[in-house]
C-alpha positions in Angstrom: 46.6 23.5 17.5 44.0 23.8 20.7 43.1 27.1 20.9 41.7 26.4 16.9 39.6 24.1 17.7 38.2 26.3 20.8 38.0 29.0 18.1 35.9 26.0 15.5 33.6 25.3 18.6 31.7 28.2 19.0 31.6 29.0 15.6 30.2 25.8 14.8 27.9 26.0 18.0 26.3 29.5 17.5 25.5 28.2 13.6 23.8 25.1 14.7 21.9 27.0 17.7 21.1 29.2 14.8 20.2 27.3 12.3 17.3 25.5 15.5 15.9 29.2 16.5 15.2 29.2 12.6 13.5 25.7 12.9 11.4 26.7 15.7 10.5 30.2 14.4 9.8 28.2 10.4 7.8 24.7 12.1 5.8 27.2 14.4 4.9 29.5 11.2 3.8 26.6 9.4 1.7 24.8 11.9 0.2 28.4 12.6 -0.8 28.1 8.7 -1.6 24.7 8.2 -4.0 25.5 11.0 -5.6 28.7 10.1 -6.1 27.2 7.0 -7.7 23.7 7.8 -11.2 23.2 6.6 -13.1 20.7 9.1 -15.5 19.9 6.9 -13.8 19.3 3.7 -11.2 17.2 5.8 -14.4 15.1 7.0 -15.7 14.6 3.5 -12.3 13.5 2.1 -12.3 11.2 5.3 -16.1 9.8 4.3 -15.3 9.6 0.8 -12.1 7.6 1.5 -14.3 5.4 3.5 -17.3 4.4 0.7 -14.4 4.5 -1.5 -12.8 1.6 0.6 -15.9 0.3 1.4 -16.9 -0.1 -2.1 -13.8 -2.2 -2.6 -14.4 -4.7 -0.1 -17.6 -5.6 -1.3 -16.4 -5.9 -5.1 -13.9 -8.0 -3.7 -15.9 -10.4 -2.0 -18.2 -10.4 -4.7 -15.9 -11.5 -6.4 -14.9 -13.7 -4.1 -18.2 -15.7 -3.9 -18.5 -15.9 -8.1 -15.2 -17.7 -7.7 -16.5 -19.6 -5.0 -19.5 -21.2 -7.5 -17.3 -22.1 -10.5 -16.7 -25.6 -10.2 -13.6 -27.4 -10.1 -12.5 -31.0 -10.3 -10.0 -32.3 -8.0 -7.9 -33.9 -10.6 -7.6 -31.1 -13.0 -6.7 -28.7 -10.0 -3.4 -32.0 -9.5 -3.0 -31.1 -12.8 -2.5 -27.5 -13.0 -0.4 -28.4 -9.7 1.9 -31.0 -11.2 3.1 -29.6 -14.5 3.4 -25.5 -13.0 5.0 -26.7 -9.5 2.1 -25.0 -7.5 0.5 -25.7 -4.0 -3.1 -26.5 -4.9 -4.6 -23.5 -3.2 -2.9 -21.3 -6.4 -3.7 -23.9 -8.8 -7.0 -24.4 -7.9 -7.8 -20.1 -7.3 -6.0 -20.1 -11.5 -8.7 -22.8 -12.7 -11.7 -21.3 -10.8 -10.3 -17.9 -12.3 -10.4 -19.6 -16.1 -14.0 -21.0 -15.3 -12.9 -24.4 -14.6 -11.6 -24.6 -18.1 -7.9 -26.1 -17.8 -7.1 -25.0 -21.1 -7.2 -22.0 -20.0 -5.7 -22.2 -16.8 -3.0 -23.5 -18.5 -2.6 -21.0 -21.3 -2.7 -18.5 -18.6 0.3 -19.7 -16.5 1.8 -19.9 -19.5 1.8 -16.3 -20.1 2.8 -15.0 -16.6 
């Protein structure tokens, strides 16, 4: 039985060494190919496009927040929504602002969710 264990270990070790050597060769050639195929100007353009897109989304979000902040809401409406739907006042106020201060529309919107 001890002989069988010793025989199996070299096969396992050899297979492991072979797999590791193959991984090294494969990884190196893949990295080399990727480096050769990379066009830095295209990478720069893609990064700039992503940054511009992110800036545009951030600006749109800021604009939306400004629009919502300009909506007038009444304290009693916020309390009504918060009480009826068991929401905190910030969420109730946000919902009311998104409905442009219309309590009925805010309640309808909350019922649809």
